[in-house]
Each structure stands twice: as structure tokens, then as C-alpha cells.
MARZA-520380 format. One record per residue (C-alpha): x, y, z. Coordinates in Angstrom, 2 decimals. Each point is the difference from the previous one (the first is absolute). Last residue first. Layout:
+---------+---------+---------+
:    east :   north :      up :
+---------+---------+---------+
:       X :       Y :       Z :
...
+---------+---------+---------+
This chain:
+---------+---------+---------+
:    east :   north :      up :
+---------+---------+---------+
:  -14.74 :    8.20 :  -38.95 :
:   -3.31 :    1.84 :    0.49 :
:   -3.05 :   -1.19 :   -1.92 :
:   -2.26 :   -0.10 :    3.04 :
:    1.60 :    1.73 :    3.00 :
:    1.57 :   -2.59 :    2.30 :
:    3.44 :    1.65 :   -0.02 :
:    2.70 :   -2.49 :    0.96 :
:    2.45 :    0.33 :    2.89 :
:    2.69 :   -2.67 :    0.38 :
:    2.26 :    1.21 :   -2.81 :
:    3.36 :   -1.74 :    0.46 :
:    2.52 :    0.83 :   -2.70 :
:    2.65 :   -1.75 :    2.13 :
:    2.50 :    2.85 :   -0.28 :
:   -2.42 :    2.90 :    0.50 :
:   -1.78 :   -2.09 :    2.64 :
:    3.16 :    0.28 :    2.10 :
:   -0.64 :    3.74 :    0.44 :
:   -3.31 :   -0.54 :    1.82 :
:    1.62 :   -2.44 :    2.42 :
:    2.88 :    2.44 :    0.53 :
:   -2.43 :    2.81 :    0.82 :
:   -1.60 :   -2.17 :    2.67 :
:    3.37 :   -1.03 :    1.42 :
:    0.97 :    3.54 :    0.95 :
:    2.69 :    2.62 :   -0.64 :
:    0.86 :   -0.75 :   -3.61 :
:    2.82 :   -1.23 :   -2.22 :
:    0.13 :   -0.64 :   -3.76 :
:    3.37 :   -1.10 :   -1.38 :
:   -1.31 :   -2.65 :   -2.40 :
:    2.62 :   -2.08 :   -1.84 :
:   -1.28 :   -3.35 :    1.23 :
:   -3.25 :    0.44 :    2.01 :
:    0.75 :    0.09 :    3.74 :
:   -1.40 :    3.51 :    0.50 :
:    1.50 :    1.65 :    3.10 :
:   -1.95 :    0.91 :    3.14 :
:    2.14 :    2.05 :    2.41 :
:   -0.81 :    3.38 :   -1.56 :
:    0.93 :    2.59 :    2.62 :
:   -1.41 :    3.50 :   -0.55 :
:    0.57 :    0.83 :    3.71 :
:   -3.44 :    1.53 :    0.53 :
:   -2.02 :   -2.65 :   -1.84 :
:    2.13 :   -2.64 :    1.76 :
:   -1.50 :    1.19 :    3.30 :
:   -3.40 :   -1.31 :   -1.16 :
:    1.18 :   -3.59 :   -0.39 :
:    1.40 :    0.04 :    3.53 :
:   -3.21 :    1.56 :    1.32 :
:   -2.04 :   -2.68 :   -1.74 :
:    2.21 :   -2.68 :    1.58 :
:   -0.72 :    1.47 :    3.44 :
:   -3.75 :   -0.35 :   -0.41 :
:   -2.52 :    2.23 :    1.82 :
:    0.93 :    2.99 :   -2.14 :
:    0.81 :    3.71 :    0.22 :
:    1.10 :    2.43 :   -2.73 :
:   -0.04 :    3.70 :    0.98 :
:    3.32 :    0.89 :   -1.69 :
:    1.41 :    3.46 :    0.83 :
:    3.46 :   -1.21 :    0.92 :
:    0.28 :   -3.81 :   -0.47 :
:   -0.92 :   -1.63 :    3.31 :
:   -2.65 :   -2.28 :   -1.50 :
:   -2.21 :   -1.33 :    2.80 :
:   -0.63 :   -3.65 :    0.91 :
:   -2.65 :   -0.76 :    2.64 :
:   -3.06 :    1.44 :   -1.71 :
:   -2.81 :   -1.29 :    2.21 :
:   -3.43 :    1.31 :   -0.95 :
:   -1.55 :   -2.49 :    2.43 :
:   -2.87 :   -0.77 :   -2.37 :
:    2.08 :   -0.07 :   -3.17 :
:    2.49 :   -2.18 :    1.88 :
:   -2.61 :   -2.73 :    0.18 :
:    0.09 :   -0.29 :   -3.81 :
:    3.67 :   -1.02 :   -0.01 :
:   -0.73 :   -2.71 :    2.57 :
:   -3.00 :   -1.21 :   -2.05 :
:    2.17 :   -0.13 :   -3.13 :
:    2.57 :   -2.12 :    1.82 :
:   -2.61 :   -2.33 :    1.49 :
:   -1.12 :   -0.96 :   -3.48 :
:   -3.22 :   -0.06 :   -2.02 :
:   -1.60 :    3.01 :    1.65 :
:   -3.36 :    0.95 :    1.50 :
:   -1.22 :    3.44 :    1.02 :
:   -2.01 :    0.07 :    3.22 :
:    0.30 :    3.74 :    0.61 :
:   -2.60 :    1.19 :    2.53 :
:    2.44 :   -0.30 :    2.93 :
:    3.32 :   -1.57 :   -1.07 :
:   -0.24 :   -3.80 :   -0.14 :
:    1.48 :   -0.25 :   -3.49 :
:   -0.77 :   -3.47 :   -1.36 :
:    2.48 :   -2.53 :   -1.39 :
:   -1.80 :   -2.92 :   -1.68 :
:   -0.44 :    1.50 :   -3.46 :
:   -0.27 :   -2.95 :   -2.37 :
:   -0.03 :    0.79 :   -3.73 :
:    3.35 :   -1.70 :   -0.67 :
:    2.05 :    0.67 :   -3.12 :
:    2.02 :    3.10 :    0.80 :
:    0.49 :    0.26 :    3.77 :
:   -0.14 :   -3.71 :    0.79 :
:    2.02 :   -1.08 :   -3.00 :
:    2.55 :    2.79 :    0.54 :
:    0.36 :   -0.82 :    3.71 :
:    0.63 :   -3.65 :   -0.90 :
:    2.70 :    1.07 :   -2.47 :
:    1.60 :    2.29 :    2.59 :
:    0.03 :   -2.82 :    2.57 :
:    1.57 :   -2.38 :   -2.52 :
:    2.93 :    2.36 :   -0.60 :
:    1.77 :   -0.06 :   -3.37 :
:   -2.90 :    1.76 :   -1.64 :
:   -2.00 :   -0.20 :   -3.22 :
:   -3.20 :    1.49 :   -1.38 :
:   -0.83 :   -1.19 :   -3.52 :
:   -3.77 :    0.12 :    0.40 :
:   -1.35 :   -1.58 :   -3.18 :
:   -1.71 :   -2.84 :    1.88 :
:    0.67 :   -0.07 :    3.79 :
:    3.05 :   -2.14 :    0.83 :
:    2.12 :    2.86 :    1.35 :
:    3.65 :   -0.78 :   -0.67 :
:    2.85 :   -0.78 :    2.41 :
:    3.33 :    1.41 :   -1.15 :
:    3.33 :   -1.76 :    0.52 :
:    2.42 :    1.23 :    2.65 :
:    3.33 :    1.69 :   -0.85 :
:   -1.25 :    3.56 :    0.50 :
:   -1.42 :   -0.94 :    3.40 :
:    3.53 :   -0.46 :    1.36 :
:    0.55 :    3.75 :   -0.51 :
:   -2.95 :    0.74 :    2.29 :
:    1.21 :   -2.39 :    2.68 :
:    3.43 :    1.65 :   -0.08 :
:   -1.50 :    3.52 :    0.07 :
:   -2.15 :   -0.52 :    3.09 :
:    2.61 :    1.32 :    2.48 :
:    0.73 :    2.96 :   -2.31 :
:   -3.65 :    1.11 :   -0.38 :
:   -1.17 :   -0.28 :   -3.59 :
:   -0.83 :    2.56 :   -2.69 :
:   -0.68 :   -1.79 :   -3.27 :
:    2.12 :    0.87 :   -3.05 :
:   -0.51 :   -3.33 :   -1.74 :
:    1.31 :    0.27 :   -3.56 :
:    3.57 :   -0.89 :    0.84 :
:    0.36 :   -1.49 :    3.51 :
:    1.55 :    2.54 :    2.39 :
:   -3.22 :    0.43 :    2.05 :
:   -0.23 :    3.64 :    1.08 :
:    0.49 :    0.65 :    3.70 :
:   -2.57 :    0.74 :    2.71 :
:    1.12 :    2.13 :    2.97 :
:   -0.27 :   -1.85 :    3.31 :
:   -1.53 :    2.05 :    2.80 :
:   -2.21 :   -2.84 :    1.28 :
:   -3.76 :    0.47 :    0.17 :
:   -1.29 :   -2.30 :   -2.70 :
:    2.16 :   -3.12 :    0.14 :
:    1.18 :   -0.07 :    3.62 :
:   -3.31 :    1.26 :    1.37 :
:   -1.95 :   -2.59 :   -1.98 :
:    2.37 :   -2.83 :    1.00 :
:   -0.44 :    0.90 :    3.68 :
:   -3.78 :    0.10 :   -0.37 :
:    0.08 :   -3.37 :   -1.75 :
:    1.99 :   -1.53 :    2.85 :
:   -2.44 :    1.36 :    2.60 :
:   -2.97 :   -1.96 :   -1.30 :
:   -3.44 :    0.98 :   -1.31 :
:    1.02 :    3.35 :   -1.43 :
:   -1.26 :    3.59 :   -0.12 :
:    0.96 :    2.76 :   -2.46 :
:   -1.28 :    3.54 :    0.60 :
:    3.23 :    1.92 :   -0.55 :
:   -0.14 :    3.76 :    0.60 :
:    2.65 :    0.08 :    2.70 :
:    1.81 :   -3.36 :    0.32 :
:   -1.60 :   -2.09 :    2.76 :
:   -1.00 :   -2.96 :   -2.19 :
:   -2.69 :   -1.92 :    1.87 :
:    0.16 :   -3.62 :    1.15 :
:   -3.43 :   -1.15 :    1.18 :
:   -1.36 :   -1.01 :   -3.40 :
:   -2.94 :   -2.29 :    0.76 :
:   -1.52 :   -1.84 :   -2.96 :
:    0.97 :   -3.43 :    1.34 :
:    0.41 :   -3.36 :   -1.73 :
:    3.27 :    0.13 :   -1.88 :
:    2.28 :    2.52 :    1.75 :
:   -1.33 :   -0.37 :    3.54 :
:   -0.50 :   -3.76 :   -0.26 :
:    3.51 :   -0.50 :   -1.36 :
:    1.57 :    2.28 :    2.59 :
:   -1.73 :   -1.90 :    2.82 :
:    1.08 :   -3.35 :   -1.45 :
:    3.61 :    1.17 :   -0.26 :
:   -0.12 :    1.13 :    3.63 :
:   -1.24 :   -3.45 :    1.07 :
:    2.96 :   -1.74 :   -1.64 :
:   -0.20 :   -3.62 :   -1.16 :
:   -1.89 :    1.02 :   -3.11 :
:   -3.13 :   -0.86 :   -1.96 :
:   -1.86 :    1.59 :   -2.92 :
:   -2.63 :   -2.15 :   -1.73 :
:   -2.82 :    2.55 :   -0.09 :
:   -3.35 :   -1.34 :   -1.25 :
:   -1.90 :    1.55 :    2.94 :
:    2.11 :    1.92 :    2.50 :
:    1.47 :   -2.08 :    2.83 :
:    3.65 :    0.47 :   -0.93 :
:    2.02 :   -2.89 :    1.31 :
:    2.60 :    0.12 :    2.77 :
:    2.47 :   -2.87 :   -0.05 :
:    1.30 :   -2.43 :    2.61 :
:    1.08 :   -2.85 :   -2.26 :
:    2.59 :   -1.07 :    2.54 :
:    2.88 :    0.14 :   -2.45 :
:   -0.59 :    3.57 :   -1.17 :
:   -0.83 :    1.01 :    3.58 :
:    3.60 :   -0.90 :    0.81 :
:    1.25 :    3.16 :   -1.70 :
:   -1.97 :    2.31 :    2.29 :
:    1.35 :   -1.83 :    3.08 :
:    3.57 :    0.27 :   -1.33 :
:   -0.39 :    3.74 :   -0.53 :
:   -1.30 :    0.39 :    3.56 :
:    2.84 :   -2.14 :    1.41 :
:    2.52 :    2.45 :   -1.40 :
:    3.04 :   -0.10 :   -2.31 :
:   -1.32 :   -2.76 :   -2.23 :
:    1.15 :   -3.36 :   -1.35 :
:   -1.40 :   -2.30 :   -2.67 :
:    0.50 :   -3.74 :    0.66 :
:   -2.81 :   -1.25 :   -2.24 :
:    0.23 :   -3.74 :   -0.69 :
:   -2.01 :   -1.07 :    3.04 :
:   -1.32 :    3.05 :    1.87 :
:    2.49 :    1.05 :    2.69 :
:    0.22 :    3.64 :   -1.12 :
:    3.14 :    1.57 :    1.43 :
:    0.28 :    3.01 :    2.31 :
:    3.69 :    0.88 :    0.39 :
:    0.32 :    2.31 :   -2.97 :
:    2.87 :    2.41 :    0.64 :
:   -0.14 :    3.03 :   -2.33 :
:    2.37 :    1.96 :    2.30 :
:   -2.01 :    3.24 :   -0.24 :
:   -3.46 :   -1.42 :    0.62 :
:    1.52 :   -2.43 :    2.53 :
:    0.89 :    3.00 :    2.17 :
+---------+---------+---------+
């Protein structure tokens, strides 16, 4: 009943502490902080430590093991994960029945799931991080996206190898390897339900973008002052924006051509 009454009769007797808990087990876990009873990761050069054995196990599984025992059970999905929490997050994000909505910020037009919309809108107010490779110009508000760009665009390392029989192709990122693996399994999880349309894809976002071609929606609006151009996808918008900026990135290398 103490769980419901919020009574905390177990008090830490360490000098200057005095924290209270509802159960003796919680108190015992807390007191490990004072006793210095910690569990340290034994892998070379790893400094991780914790007072909880289950936290140590999760750390070693996620950081130092290649095993992926947690398998997505949704039909057609081949994703596997190292820890249960990541499997749960995957199912919630990719296999929920939420219908994406268009970002209300002018000039954005991205399709975002309702529960992620607030975080997405917050990104509009963040400052850009720029790629530091000479004459690159890539920018992103997310450090992970910037790091992915550097690895995928500027690095020559290909550490991710397809282990499919007689394949052996190598890739720069785990994401591209995962996409490649689907060519072997021929998985096409997301199917367009528009009458008479045969479109199928492994990526849900690609299906969402494809459906717009049937509905004639144009969620991407040009942010240039006075321009009313709208289009159905971000790629077309990027091409259109070069009309305003007079950007001409492609030069003919034929001798004498200008």
C-alpha cells in the first residue's frame, strides 16, 4: 500500500544525506552511492561505471557486443536491436498508425508525425552547424546528421560489409548497409493503396512522399519574398531555389566551354 500512499519510511543514515524511500530495496540501491560499491566496465579503455548491475549489462550489450537478440515482429520488417528499449522505440516510431502532418512553419513543408511535431518545430529556431571540409557548404542543425554527412560524403572508409552469401559489398555507413540488405530479402513493407498503383517501398517516408503524387498536394512553399512557387517534394524545391540564388554548381569541362 505504500506505493499508493507515498509514505517513505526508509531513511538513509549517511551523514548529511537523509533521503527517504518507500522500500528497503530502493534504500539499499541508494546507499551504494555512499559506500563506493560500483560496477566498472571491464572492456579495454572503457571508463563506464554504475551502481546498478542491470545498467552495466545494458551498457556492455549496446556498446561492446555485436549481438542483436531483439527482433522486430512486424510482418516484413527485418530490423534487429541490441537492447529491448531500442526495439520498443523502433516499433513506436515506424510501425504506429499515426498519419504524418505538414509542418506549419513557412517554407518547410516536411511531413512529421504528430507526437514528433513539437521537437521538429523547435529545430527551426536552432543555429546551423557547418561542414568544415573546404568548399563543401553542407549545413545541419543536428550534429548527428552533420557527422553522417562527413562520413558518407568525405570519408573513403567502408567499414560496413554485407555478409550475404557471395555479396561482400562494403558501405560507408550502417544506414546504407541496412538499405542494401533489403535488396537481398526483397522486402517491400509499405504498399501504395491507391487504386491501380503498383508502388511498393521499404521506407515508410518514401511511401508518404509517393502518395502526394496522387493527391496533388504541394506542401513545400518557396520562402523567397514575393515567390508563390509550391511543389510536392523537397528535391524540387532545392532545384527551384537556385533560380533565386543564381547558383550554378555544374560546370562543363569541355575545352573552350563557358
